mmCIF file as Biopython writes it, N, C-alpha, C and O atoms, coordinates in Angstrom:
data_model
#
loop_
_atom_site.group_PDB
_atom_site.id
_atom_site.type_symbol
_atom_site.label_atom_id
_atom_site.label_alt_id
_atom_site.label_comp_id
_atom_site.label_asym_id
_atom_site.label_entity_id
_atom_site.label_seq_id
_atom_site.pdbx_PDB_ins_code
_atom_site.Cartn_x
_atom_site.Cartn_y
_atom_site.Cartn_z
_atom_site.occupancy
_atom_site.B_iso_or_equiv
_atom_site.auth_seq_id
_atom_site.auth_asym_id
_atom_site.pdbx_PDB_model_num
ATOM 1   N N  . ASN A ? 1  ? 0.965  -1.372 -0.177  1.0 0.0 1  A 1 
ATOM 2   C CA . ASN A ? 1  ? -0.087 -0.166 0.040   1.0 0.0 1  A 1 
ATOM 3   C C  . ASN A ? 1  ? 0.810  1.304  -0.180  1.0 0.0 1  A 1 
ATOM 4   O O  . ASN A ? 1  ? 1.238  1.800  0.863   1.0 0.0 1  A 1 
ATOM 5   N N  . SER A ? 2  ? 1.043  1.852  -1.160  1.0 0.0 2  A 1 
ATOM 6   C CA . SER A ? 2  ? 2.036  3.051  -0.932  1.0 0.0 2  A 1 
ATOM 7   C C  . SER A ? 2  ? 0.994  4.462  -0.926  1.0 0.0 2  A 1 
ATOM 8   O O  . SER A ? 2  ? -0.170 4.448  -1.326  1.0 0.0 2  A 1 
ATOM 9   N N  . GLN A ? 3  ? 1.433  5.191  -0.590  1.0 0.0 3  A 1 
ATOM 10  C CA . GLN A ? 3  ? 0.778  6.710  -0.226  1.0 0.0 3  A 1 
ATOM 11  C C  . GLN A ? 3  ? 1.681  7.578  -1.044  1.0 0.0 3  A 1 
ATOM 12  O O  . GLN A ? 3  ? 2.894  7.434  -1.194  1.0 0.0 3  A 1 
ATOM 13  N N  . VAL A ? 4  ? 0.899  8.507  -1.554  1.0 0.0 4  A 1 
ATOM 14  C CA . VAL A ? 4  ? 0.805  9.699  -2.748  1.0 0.0 4  A 1 
ATOM 15  C C  . VAL A ? 4  ? 1.312  10.792 -1.524  1.0 0.0 4  A 1 
ATOM 16  O O  . VAL A ? 4  ? 0.931  10.685 -0.358  1.0 0.0 4  A 1 
ATOM 17  N N  . ASP A ? 5  ? 2.117  11.720 -1.947  1.0 0.0 5  A 1 
ATOM 18  C CA . ASP A ? 5  ? 2.276  12.947 -1.091  1.0 0.0 5  A 1 
ATOM 19  C C  . ASP A ? 5  ? 1.761  14.005 -2.228  1.0 0.0 5  A 1 
ATOM 20  O O  . ASP A ? 5  ? 2.267  14.279 -3.317  1.0 0.0 5  A 1 
ATOM 21  N N  . CYS A ? 6  ? 0.275  14.633 -1.436  1.0 0.0 6  A 1 
ATOM 22  C CA . CYS A ? 6  ? -0.257 15.692 -2.477  1.0 0.0 6  A 1 
ATOM 23  C C  . CYS A ? 6  ? -0.077 16.921 -1.988  1.0 0.0 6  A 1 
ATOM 24  O O  . CYS A ? 6  ? -0.596 17.897 -2.528  1.0 0.0 6  A 1 
ATOM 25  N N  . SER A ? 7  ? 0.725  17.014 -0.843  1.0 0.0 7  A 1 
ATOM 26  C CA . SER A ? 7  ? 0.819  18.403 -0.258  1.0 0.0 7  A 1 
ATOM 27  C C  . SER A ? 7  ? 1.770  19.433 -1.517  1.0 0.0 7  A 1 
ATOM 28  O O  . SER A ? 7  ? 2.546  19.178 -2.438  1.0 0.0 7  A 1 
ATOM 29  N N  . ILE A ? 8  ? 1.265  20.486 -1.002  1.0 0.0 8  A 1 
ATOM 30  C CA . ILE A ? 8  ? 1.870  21.663 -2.204  1.0 0.0 8  A 1 
ATOM 31  C C  . ILE A ? 8  ? 3.268  22.107 -1.367  1.0 0.0 8  A 1 
ATOM 32  O O  . ILE A ? 8  ? 3.336  22.485 -0.197  1.0 0.0 8  A 1 
ATOM 33  N N  . HIS A ? 9  ? 4.109  21.976 -2.120  1.0 0.0 9  A 1 
ATOM 34  C CA . HIS A ? 9  ? 5.568  22.415 -1.861  1.0 0.0 9  A 1 
ATOM 35  C C  . HIS A ? 9  ? 5.974  23.754 -2.505  1.0 0.0 9  A 1 
ATOM 36  O O  . HIS A ? 9  ? 6.284  23.775 -3.696  1.0 0.0 9  A 1 
ATOM 37  N N  . TYR A ? 10 ? 5.981  24.637 -1.914  1.0 0.0 10 A 1 
ATOM 38  C CA . TYR A ? 10 ? 6.502  25.998 -2.416  1.0 0.0 10 A 1 
ATOM 39  C C  . TYR A ? 10 ? 7.856  26.380 -2.373  1.0 0.0 10 A 1 
ATOM 40  O O  . TYR A ? 10 ? 8.395  26.276 -1.271  1.0 0.0 10 A 1 
ATOM 41  N N  . LEU A ? 11 ? 8.601  26.839 -3.406  1.0 0.0 11 A 1 
ATOM 42  C CA . LEU A ? 11 ? 9.936  26.994 -3.460  1.0 0.0 11 A 1 
ATOM 43  C C  . LEU A ? 11 ? 10.185 28.649 -3.495  1.0 0.0 11 A 1 
ATOM 44  O O  . LEU A ? 11 ? 9.706  29.309 -4.416  1.0 0.0 11 A 1 
ATOM 45  N N  . PRO A ? 12 ? 10.969 29.276 -2.424  1.0 0.0 12 A 1 
ATOM 46  C CA . PRO A ? 12 ? 11.280 30.652 -2.517  1.0 0.0 12 A 1 
ATOM 47  C C  . PRO A ? 12 ? 11.962 30.903 -3.807  1.0 0.0 12 A 1 
ATOM 48  O O  . PRO A ? 12 ? 12.654 29.989 -4.255  1.0 0.0 12 A 1 
ATOM 49  N N  . THR A ? 13 ? 11.845 32.272 -4.625  1.0 0.0 13 A 1 
ATOM 50  C CA . THR A ? 13 ? 12.587 32.880 -5.491  1.0 0.0 13 A 1 
ATOM 51  C C  . THR A ? 13 ? 13.337 34.142 -4.982  1.0 0.0 13 A 1 
ATOM 52  O O  . THR A ? 13 ? 13.142 34.550 -3.836  1.0 0.0 13 A 1 
ATOM 53  N N  . SER A ? 14 ? 14.178 34.748 -5.818  1.0 0.0 14 A 1 
ATOM 54  C CA . SER A ? 14 ? 14.815 36.250 -5.562  1.0 0.0 14 A 1 
ATOM 55  C C  . SER A ? 14 ? 13.841 37.140 -5.357  1.0 0.0 14 A 1 
ATOM 56  O O  . SER A ? 14 ? 14.005 38.178 -4.715  1.0 0.0 14 A 1 
ATOM 57  N N  . SER A ? 15 ? 12.622 36.737 -5.963  1.0 0.0 15 A 1 
ATOM 58  C CA . SER A ? 15 ? 11.646 37.860 -5.923  1.0 0.0 15 A 1 
ATOM 59  C C  . SER A ? 15 ? 10.686 37.350 -4.818  1.0 0.0 15 A 1 
ATOM 60  O O  . SER A ? 15 ? 9.997  36.339 -4.954  1.0 0.0 15 A 1 
ATOM 61  N N  . PRO A ? 16 ? 10.701 38.264 -3.531  1.0 0.0 16 A 1 
ATOM 62  C CA . PRO A ? 16 ? 9.803  37.845 -2.724  1.0 0.0 16 A 1 
ATOM 63  C C  . PRO A ? 16 ? 8.174  37.353 -2.588  1.0 0.0 16 A 1 
ATOM 64  O O  . PRO A ? 16 ? 7.591  36.671 -1.745  1.0 0.0 16 A 1 
ATOM 65  N N  . GLU A ? 17 ? 7.779  37.963 -3.701  1.0 0.0 17 A 1 
ATOM 66  C CA . GLU A ? 17 ? 6.405  38.140 -4.077  1.0 0.0 17 A 1 
ATOM 67  C C  . GLU A ? 17 ? 5.747  36.882 -4.855  1.0 0.0 17 A 1 
ATOM 68  O O  . GLU A ? 17 ? 4.587  36.486 -4.967  1.0 0.0 17 A 1 
ATOM 69  N N  . ILE A ? 18 ? 7.025  36.416 -5.355  1.0 0.0 18 A 1 
ATOM 70  C CA . ILE A ? 18 ? 6.769  35.191 -6.116  1.0 0.0 18 A 1 
ATOM 71  C C  . ILE A ? 18 ? 7.171  33.694 -5.510  1.0 0.0 18 A 1 
ATOM 72  O O  . ILE A ? 18 ? 8.132  33.621 -4.744  1.0 0.0 18 A 1 
ATOM 73  N N  . THR A ? 19 ? 6.712  32.966 -5.727  1.0 0.0 19 A 1 
ATOM 74  C CA . THR A ? 19 ? 7.116  31.453 -5.470  1.0 0.0 19 A 1 
ATOM 75  C C  . THR A ? 19 ? 6.755  30.445 -6.415  1.0 0.0 19 A 1 
ATOM 76  O O  . THR A ? 19 ? 5.838  30.601 -7.222  1.0 0.0 19 A 1 
ATOM 77  N N  . ILE A ? 20 ? 7.389  29.512 -6.342  1.0 0.0 20 A 1 
ATOM 78  C CA . ILE A ? 20 ? 7.165  28.283 -7.471  1.0 0.0 20 A 1 
ATOM 79  C C  . ILE A ? 20 ? 6.644  27.259 -6.585  1.0 0.0 20 A 1 
ATOM 80  O O  . ILE A ? 20 ? 6.883  27.095 -5.388  1.0 0.0 20 A 1 
ATOM 81  N N  . TYR A ? 21 ? 5.785  26.500 -7.478  1.0 0.0 21 A 1 
ATOM 82  C CA . TYR A ? 21 ? 5.322  25.119 -7.191  1.0 0.0 21 A 1 
ATOM 83  C C  . TYR A ? 21 ? 4.439  24.362 -8.236  1.0 0.0 21 A 1 
ATOM 84  O O  . TYR A ? 21 ? 3.726  24.757 -9.159  1.0 0.0 21 A 1 
ATOM 85  N N  . GLY A ? 22 ? 4.691  23.372 -7.843  1.0 0.0 22 A 1 
ATOM 86  C CA . GLY A ? 22 ? 3.828  22.373 -8.992  1.0 0.0 22 A 1 
ATOM 87  C C  . GLY A ? 22 ? 4.962  21.513 -9.609  1.0 0.0 22 A 1 
ATOM 88  O O  . GLY A ? 22 ? 5.999  21.265 -8.995  1.0 0.0 22 A 1 
ATOM 89  N N  . PHE A ? 23 ? 4.694  21.070 -10.880 1.0 0.0 23 A 1 
ATOM 90  C CA . PHE A ? 23 ? 6.062  19.973 -11.601 1.0 0.0 23 A 1 
ATOM 91  C C  . PHE A ? 23 ? 7.169  20.736 -11.626 1.0 0.0 23 A 1 
ATOM 92  O O  . PHE A ? 23 ? 8.164  20.030 -11.462 1.0 0.0 23 A 1 
ATOM 93  N N  . VAL A ? 24 ? 7.420  21.863 -11.759 1.0 0.0 24 A 1 
ATOM 94  C CA . VAL A ? 24 ? 8.833  22.429 -11.685 1.0 0.0 24 A 1 
ATOM 95  C C  . VAL A ? 24 ? 9.465  22.401 -10.211 1.0 0.0 24 A 1 
ATOM 96  O O  . VAL A ? 24 ? 10.476 21.742 -9.969  1.0 0.0 24 A 1 
ATOM 97  N N  . ALA A ? 25 ? 8.846  23.107 -9.318  1.0 0.0 25 A 1 
ATOM 98  C CA . ALA A ? 25 ? 9.317  22.651 -8.093  1.0 0.0 25 A 1 
ATOM 99  C C  . ALA A ? 25 ? 9.516  21.278 -7.632  1.0 0.0 25 A 1 
ATOM 100 O O  . ALA A ? 25 ? 10.476 21.001 -6.913  1.0 0.0 25 A 1 
ATOM 101 N N  . ASP A ? 26 ? 8.380  20.114 -8.127  1.0 0.0 26 A 1 
ATOM 102 C CA . ASP A ? 26 ? 9.035  18.790 -7.668  1.0 0.0 26 A 1 
ATOM 103 C C  . ASP A ? 26 ? 10.216 18.480 -8.494  1.0 0.0 26 A 1 
ATOM 104 O O  . ASP A ? 26 ? 10.995 17.637 -8.049  1.0 0.0 26 A 1 
ATOM 105 N N  . VAL A ? 27 ? 10.450 18.995 -9.551  1.0 0.0 27 A 1 
ATOM 106 C CA . VAL A ? 27 ? 11.516 18.651 -10.590 1.0 0.0 27 A 1 
ATOM 107 C C  . VAL A ? 27 ? 12.827 18.927 -9.903  1.0 0.0 27 A 1 
ATOM 108 O O  . VAL A ? 27 ? 13.757 18.122 -9.869  1.0 0.0 27 A 1 
ATOM 109 N N  . ILE A ? 28 ? 12.833 20.345 -9.255  1.0 0.0 28 A 1 
ATOM 110 C CA . ILE A ? 28 ? 13.767 20.992 -8.692  1.0 0.0 28 A 1 
ATOM 111 C C  . ILE A ? 28 ? 14.159 20.063 -7.348  1.0 0.0 28 A 1 
ATOM 112 O O  . ILE A ? 28 ? 15.304 19.658 -7.148  1.0 0.0 28 A 1 
ATOM 113 N N  . GLU A ? 29 ? 13.167 19.827 -6.575  1.0 0.0 29 A 1 
ATOM 114 C CA . GLU A ? 29 ? 13.523 19.195 -5.243  1.0 0.0 29 A 1 
ATOM 115 C C  . GLU A ? 29 ? 14.091 17.639 -5.598  1.0 0.0 29 A 1 
ATOM 116 O O  . GLU A ? 29 ? 14.970 17.077 -4.944  1.0 0.0 29 A 1 
ATOM 117 N N  . ALA A ? 30 ? 13.436 17.092 -6.714  1.0 0.0 30 A 1 
ATOM 118 C CA . ALA A ? 30 ? 13.910 15.919 -6.840  1.0 0.0 30 A 1 
ATOM 119 C C  . ALA A ? 30 ? 15.309 15.916 -7.303  1.0 0.0 30 A 1 
ATOM 120 O O  . ALA A ? 30 ? 16.104 15.073 -6.888  1.0 0.0 30 A 1 
ATOM 121 N N  . LEU A ? 31 ? 15.569 16.637 -7.971  1.0 0.0 31 A 1 
ATOM 122 C CA . LEU A ? 31 ? 17.091 16.660 -8.519  1.0 0.0 31 A 1 
ATOM 123 C C  . LEU A ? 31 ? 17.878 17.214 -7.256  1.0 0.0 31 A 1 
ATOM 124 O O  . LEU A ? 31 ? 19.034 16.791 -7.218  1.0 0.0 31 A 1 
ATOM 125 N N  . GLN A ? 32 ? 17.561 17.980 -6.310  1.0 0.0 32 A 1 
ATOM 126 C CA . GLN A ? 32 ? 18.448 18.470 -5.353  1.0 0.0 32 A 1 
ATOM 127 C C  . GLN A ? 32 ? 18.529 17.317 -4.469  1.0 0.0 32 A 1 
ATOM 128 O O  . GLN A ? 32 ? 19.625 16.930 -4.063  1.0 0.0 32 A 1 
ATOM 129 N N  . SER A ? 33 ? 17.445 16.743 -4.144  1.0 0.0 33 A 1 
ATOM 130 C CA . SER A ? 33 ? 17.650 15.365 -3.359  1.0 0.0 33 A 1 
ATOM 131 C C  . SER A ? 33 ? 18.567 14.290 -3.887  1.0 0.0 33 A 1 
ATOM 132 O O  . SER A ? 33 ? 19.328 13.690 -3.128  1.0 0.0 33 A 1 
ATOM 133 N N  . SER A ? 34 ? 18.505 14.047 -5.137  1.0 0.0 34 A 1 
ATOM 134 C CA . SER A ? 34 ? 19.264 12.884 -5.963  1.0 0.0 34 A 1 
ATOM 135 C C  . SER A ? 34 ? 20.773 13.402 -6.214  1.0 0.0 34 A 1 
ATOM 136 O O  . SER A ? 34 ? 21.669 12.575 -6.386  1.0 0.0 34 A 1 
ATOM 137 N N  . MET A ? 35 ? 20.980 14.506 -6.226  1.0 0.0 35 A 1 
ATOM 138 C CA . MET A ? 35 ? 22.153 15.350 -6.570  1.0 0.0 35 A 1 
ATOM 139 C C  . MET A ? 35 ? 23.108 16.087 -5.717  1.0 0.0 35 A 1 
ATOM 140 O O  . MET A ? 35 ? 24.326 16.230 -5.813  1.0 0.0 35 A 1 
ATOM 141 N N  . GLY A ? 36 ? 22.027 16.627 -4.639  1.0 0.0 36 A 1 
ATOM 142 C CA . GLY A ? 36 ? 22.788 17.084 -3.447  1.0 0.0 36 A 1 
ATOM 143 C C  . GLY A ? 36 ? 23.460 18.544 -3.681  1.0 0.0 36 A 1 
ATOM 144 O O  . GLY A ? 36 ? 24.474 19.013 -3.164  1.0 0.0 36 A 1 
ATOM 145 N N  . PHE A ? 37 ? 22.637 19.066 -4.552  1.0 0.0 37 A 1 
ATOM 146 C CA . PHE A ? 37 ? 23.325 20.948 -4.772  1.0 0.0 37 A 1 
ATOM 147 C C  . PHE A ? 37 ? 22.175 21.645 -4.131  1.0 0.0 37 A 1 
ATOM 148 O O  . PHE A ? 37 ? 21.074 21.244 -3.753  1.0 0.0 37 A 1 
ATOM 149 N N  . THR A ? 38 ? 22.815 22.918 -4.119  1.0 0.0 38 A 1 
ATOM 150 C CA . THR A ? 38 ? 22.115 23.749 -3.625  1.0 0.0 38 A 1 
ATOM 151 C C  . THR A ? 38 ? 21.569 24.956 -4.516  1.0 0.0 38 A 1 
ATOM 152 O O  . THR A ? 38 ? 22.402 25.178 -5.394  1.0 0.0 38 A 1 
ATOM 153 N N  . TYR A ? 39 ? 20.485 25.809 -4.611  1.0 0.0 39 A 1 
ATOM 154 C CA . TYR A ? 39 ? 20.109 26.386 -5.450  1.0 0.0 39 A 1 
ATOM 155 C C  . TYR A ? 39 ? 19.325 27.730 -5.337  1.0 0.0 39 A 1 
ATOM 156 O O  . TYR A ? 39 ? 18.732 27.887 -4.270  1.0 0.0 39 A 1 
ATOM 157 N N  . THR A ? 40 ? 19.227 28.723 -6.263  1.0 0.0 40 A 1 
ATOM 158 C CA . THR A ? 40 ? 18.598 30.072 -6.109  1.0 0.0 40 A 1 
ATOM 159 C C  . THR A ? 40 ? 17.660 30.105 -7.373  1.0 0.0 40 A 1 
ATOM 160 O O  . THR A ? 40 ? 18.010 29.769 -8.504  1.0 0.0 40 A 1 
ATOM 161 N N  . ILE A ? 41 ? 16.547 30.512 -7.047  1.0 0.0 41 A 1 
ATOM 162 C CA . ILE A ? 41 ? 15.694 30.276 -8.210  1.0 0.0 41 A 1 
ATOM 163 C C  . ILE A ? 41 ? 15.271 32.035 -8.248  1.0 0.0 41 A 1 
ATOM 164 O O  . ILE A ? 41 ? 14.616 32.709 -7.452  1.0 0.0 41 A 1 
ATOM 165 N N  . ASP A ? 42 ? 16.062 32.451 -9.722  1.0 0.0 42 A 1 
ATOM 166 C CA . ASP A ? 42 ? 15.761 34.094 -10.243 1.0 0.0 42 A 1 
ATOM 167 C C  . ASP A ? 42 ? 14.707 33.836 -11.193 1.0 0.0 42 A 1 
ATOM 168 O O  . ASP A ? 42 ? 14.682 32.853 -11.934 1.0 0.0 42 A 1 
ATOM 169 N N  . VAL A ? 43 ? 13.893 34.691 -11.151 1.0 0.0 43 A 1 
ATOM 170 C CA . VAL A ? 43 ? 12.774 35.128 -12.050 1.0 0.0 43 A 1 
ATOM 171 C C  . VAL A ? 43 ? 12.762 35.960 -13.022 1.0 0.0 43 A 1 
ATOM 172 O O  . VAL A ? 43 ? 12.602 37.156 -12.780 1.0 0.0 43 A 1 
ATOM 173 N N  . ALA A ? 44 ? 12.952 35.439 -14.491 1.0 0.0 44 A 1 
ATOM 174 C CA . ALA A ? 44 ? 13.296 36.422 -15.503 1.0 0.0 44 A 1 
ATOM 175 C C  . ALA A ? 44 ? 12.202 37.457 -15.735 1.0 0.0 44 A 1 
ATOM 176 O O  . ALA A ? 44 ? 11.000 37.194 -15.694 1.0 0.0 44 A 1 
ATOM 177 N N  . HIS A ? 45 ? 12.701 38.610 -15.974 1.0 0.0 45 A 1 
ATOM 178 C CA . HIS A ? 45 ? 11.666 39.607 -16.458 1.0 0.0 45 A 1 
ATOM 179 C C  . HIS A ? 45 ? 10.898 39.157 -17.462 1.0 0.0 45 A 1 
ATOM 180 O O  . HIS A ? 45 ? 11.389 38.437 -18.331 1.0 0.0 45 A 1 
ATOM 181 N N  . PRO A ? 46 ? 9.318  39.596 -17.484 1.0 0.0 46 A 1 
ATOM 182 C CA . PRO A ? 46 ? 8.541  38.873 -18.363 1.0 0.0 46 A 1 
ATOM 183 C C  . PRO A ? 46 ? 9.075  39.400 -19.913 1.0 0.0 46 A 1 
ATOM 184 O O  . PRO A ? 46 ? 8.616  38.803 -20.887 1.0 0.0 46 A 1 
ATOM 185 N N  . THR A ? 47 ? 9.659  40.073 -20.044 1.0 0.0 47 A 1 
ATOM 186 C CA . THR A ? 47 ? 10.138 40.791 -21.488 1.0 0.0 47 A 1 
ATOM 187 C C  . THR A ? 47 ? 11.386 39.886 -21.890 1.0 0.0 47 A 1 
ATOM 188 O O  . THR A ? 47 ? 11.857 40.045 -23.016 1.0 0.0 47 A 1 
ATOM 189 N N  . THR A ? 48 ? 11.933 38.967 -21.051 1.0 0.0 48 A 1 
ATOM 190 C CA . THR A ? 48 ? 13.133 38.391 -21.680 1.0 0.0 48 A 1 
ATOM 191 C C  . THR A ? 48 ? 12.554 37.489 -22.781 1.0 0.0 48 A 1 
ATOM 192 O O  . THR A ? 48 ? 11.434 36.977 -22.773 1.0 0.0 48 A 1 
ATOM 193 N N  . SER A ? 49 ? 13.430 37.386 -23.662 1.0 0.0 49 A 1 
ATOM 194 C CA . SER A ? 49 ? 13.370 36.851 -24.973 1.0 0.0 49 A 1 
ATOM 195 C C  . SER A ? 49 ? 13.929 35.390 -24.770 1.0 0.0 49 A 1 
ATOM 196 O O  . SER A ? 49 ? 14.829 35.164 -23.961 1.0 0.0 49 A 1 
ATOM 197 N N  . TYR A ? 50 ? 13.321 34.365 -25.584 1.0 0.0 50 A 1 
ATOM 198 C CA . TYR A ? 50 ? 14.136 33.027 -25.819 1.0 0.0 50 A 1 
ATOM 199 C C  . TYR A ? 50 ? 15.588 33.102 -25.959 1.0 0.0 50 A 1 
ATOM 200 O O  . TYR A ? 50 ? 16.266 32.506 -25.121 1.0 0.0 50 A 1 
ATOM 201 N N  . HIS A ? 51 ? 16.222 33.813 -26.992 1.0 0.0 51 A 1 
ATOM 202 C CA . HIS A ? 51 ? 17.470 34.053 -27.045 1.0 0.0 51 A 1 
ATOM 203 C C  . HIS A ? 51 ? 18.277 34.408 -25.718 1.0 0.0 51 A 1 
ATOM 204 O O  . HIS A ? 51 ? 19.214 33.696 -25.357 1.0 0.0 51 A 1 
ATOM 205 N N  . GLU A ? 52 ? 17.944 35.348 -25.124 1.0 0.0 52 A 1 
ATOM 206 C CA . GLU A ? 52 ? 18.353 35.866 -23.913 1.0 0.0 52 A 1 
ATOM 207 C C  . GLU A ? 52 ? 18.466 34.590 -22.955 1.0 0.0 52 A 1 
ATOM 208 O O  . GLU A ? 52 ? 19.544 34.166 -22.539 1.0 0.0 52 A 1 
ATOM 209 N N  . MET A ? 53 ? 17.249 34.043 -22.663 1.0 0.0 53 A 1 
ATOM 210 C CA . MET A ? 53 ? 17.050 32.981 -21.757 1.0 0.0 53 A 1 
ATOM 211 C C  . MET A ? 53 ? 18.105 31.905 -22.249 1.0 0.0 53 A 1 
ATOM 212 O O  . MET A ? 53 ? 19.088 31.938 -21.508 1.0 0.0 53 A 1 
ATOM 213 N N  . ALA A ? 54 ? 18.194 31.192 -23.011 1.0 0.0 54 A 1 
ATOM 214 C CA . ALA A ? 54 ? 19.150 30.644 -23.942 1.0 0.0 54 A 1 
ATOM 215 C C  . ALA A ? 54 ? 20.569 30.917 -23.633 1.0 0.0 54 A 1 
ATOM 216 O O  . ALA A ? 54 ? 21.229 30.008 -23.128 1.0 0.0 54 A 1 
ATOM 217 N N  . ALA A ? 55 ? 21.097 32.023 -23.868 1.0 0.0 55 A 1 
ATOM 218 C CA . ALA A ? 55 ? 22.200 32.791 -23.899 1.0 0.0 55 A 1 
ATOM 219 C C  . ALA A ? 55 ? 22.720 32.513 -22.256 1.0 0.0 55 A 1 
ATOM 220 O O  . ALA A ? 55 ? 23.833 32.147 -21.877 1.0 0.0 55 A 1 
ATOM 221 N N  . SER A ? 56 ? 21.717 32.770 -21.590 1.0 0.0 56 A 1 
ATOM 222 C CA . SER A ? 56 ? 22.067 32.661 -19.729 1.0 0.0 56 A 1 
ATOM 223 C C  . SER A ? 56 ? 22.608 31.413 -19.378 1.0 0.0 56 A 1 
ATOM 224 O O  . SER A ? 56 ? 23.395 31.274 -18.442 1.0 0.0 56 A 1 
ATOM 225 N N  . VAL A ? 57 ? 22.165 30.388 -20.187 1.0 0.0 57 A 1 
ATOM 226 C CA . VAL A ? 57 ? 22.947 29.220 -19.676 1.0 0.0 57 A 1 
ATOM 227 C C  . VAL A ? 57 ? 23.947 28.398 -20.750 1.0 0.0 57 A 1 
ATOM 228 O O  . VAL A ? 57 ? 24.264 27.251 -20.434 1.0 0.0 57 A 1 
ATOM 229 N N  . ALA A ? 58 ? 24.329 28.821 -21.706 1.0 0.0 58 A 1 
ATOM 230 C CA . ALA A ? 58 ? 25.069 28.628 -22.834 1.0 0.0 58 A 1 
ATOM 231 C C  . ALA A ? 58 ? 26.621 29.315 -22.422 1.0 0.0 58 A 1 
ATOM 232 O O  . ALA A ? 58 ? 26.768 30.323 -21.731 1.0 0.0 58 A 1 
ATOM 233 N N  . GLY A ? 59 ? 27.542 28.625 -22.939 1.0 0.0 59 A 1 
ATOM 234 C CA . GLY A ? 59 ? 28.867 29.003 -23.311 1.0 0.0 59 A 1 
ATOM 235 C C  . GLY A ? 59 ? 29.850 29.060 -22.087 1.0 0.0 59 A 1 
ATOM 236 O O  . GLY A ? 59 ? 29.495 28.432 -21.089 1.0 0.0 59 A 1 
ATOM 237 N N  . ASP A ? 60 ? 30.780 29.588 -22.054 1.0 0.0 60 A 1 
ATOM 238 C CA . ASP A ? 60 ? 31.769 29.578 -20.927 1.0 0.0 60 A 1 
ATOM 239 C C  . ASP A ? 60 ? 31.411 30.802 -19.891 1.0 0.0 60 A 1 
ATOM 240 O O  . ASP A ? 60 ? 31.646 30.715 -18.686 1.0 0.0 60 A 1 
ATOM 241 N N  . SER A ? 61 ? 30.933 31.722 -20.384 1.0 0.0 61 A 1 
ATOM 242 C CA . SER A ? 61 ? 30.222 32.623 -19.531 1.0 0.0 61 A 1 
ATOM 243 C C  . SER A ? 61 ? 28.993 32.701 -19.246 1.0 0.0 61 A 1 
ATOM 244 O O  . SER A ? 61 ? 28.404 33.782 -19.269 1.0 0.0 61 A 1 
ATOM 245 N N  . ALA A ? 62 ? 28.466 31.681 -18.965 1.0 0.0 62 A 1 
ATOM 246 C CA . ALA A ? 62 ? 26.939 31.090 -18.474 1.0 0.0 62 A 1 
ATOM 247 C C  . ALA A ? 62 ? 26.669 31.764 -17.158 1.0 0.0 62 A 1 
ATOM 248 O O  . ALA A ? 62 ? 27.433 31.650 -16.199 1.0 0.0 62 A 1 
ATOM 249 N N  . LYS A ? 63 ? 25.618 32.434 -17.140 1.0 0.0 63 A 1 
ATOM 250 C CA . LYS A ? 63 ? 25.201 33.201 -15.698 1.0 0.0 63 A 1 
ATOM 251 C C  . LYS A ? 63 ? 24.415 32.162 -15.072 1.0 0.0 63 A 1 
ATOM 252 O O  . LYS A ? 63 ? 24.438 32.140 -13.841 1.0 0.0 63 A 1 
ATOM 253 N N  . TYR A ? 64 ? 23.669 31.228 -15.731 1.0 0.0 64 A 1 
ATOM 254 C CA . TYR A ? 64 ? 22.868 30.179 -14.847 1.0 0.0 64 A 1 
ATOM 255 C C  . TYR A ? 64 ? 23.417 28.859 -15.411 1.0 0.0 64 A 1 
ATOM 256 O O  . TYR A ? 64 ? 24.133 28.727 -16.404 1.0 0.0 64 A 1 
ATOM 257 N N  . GLN A ? 65 ? 22.927 27.866 -14.555 1.0 0.0 65 A 1 
ATOM 258 C CA . GLN A ? 65 ? 22.970 26.500 -14.917 1.0 0.0 65 A 1 
ATOM 259 C C  . GLN A ? 65 ? 21.657 25.831 -15.599 1.0 0.0 65 A 1 
ATOM 260 O O  . GLN A ? 65 ? 21.656 24.820 -16.300 1.0 0.0 65 A 1 
ATOM 261 N N  . MET A ? 66 ? 20.834 26.416 -15.331 1.0 0.0 66 A 1 
ATOM 262 C CA . MET A ? 66 ? 19.447 25.978 -15.868 1.0 0.0 66 A 1 
ATOM 263 C C  . MET A ? 66 ? 18.457 26.896 -16.037 1.0 0.0 66 A 1 
ATOM 264 O O  . MET A ? 66 ? 18.369 27.851 -15.266 1.0 0.0 66 A 1 
ATOM 265 N N  . ALA A ? 67 ? 17.661 26.729 -16.986 1.0 0.0 67 A 1 
ATOM 266 C CA . ALA A ? 67 ? 16.494 27.820 -17.442 1.0 0.0 67 A 1 
ATOM 267 C C  . ALA A ? 67 ? 15.178 26.712 -17.723 1.0 0.0 67 A 1 
ATOM 268 O O  . ALA A ? 67 ? 15.063 25.842 -18.586 1.0 0.0 67 A 1 
ATOM 269 N N  . VAL A ? 68 ? 14.281 27.117 -16.656 1.0 0.0 68 A 1 
ATOM 270 C CA . VAL A ? 68 ? 12.705 26.376 -17.248 1.0 0.0 68 A 1 
ATOM 271 C C  . VAL A ? 68 ? 11.675 27.253 -17.399 1.0 0.0 68 A 1 
ATOM 272 O O  . VAL A ? 68 ? 10.578 26.856 -17.790 1.0 0.0 68 A 1 
#
């Protein structure tokens, strides 16, 4: 008899008025649990283009390791 955890887990971001929850939060928590890393969630400005987002995780001067 297995149980499913249906509680909502909120993850804080660098913007105090914004929290992350749902599938993305579950993925981040699962990765943290299995890989043991720490993280900070920065929320992109709504006008950030796809190109800017991709550039922020690409190359030797990447500002971030992951974008979702």
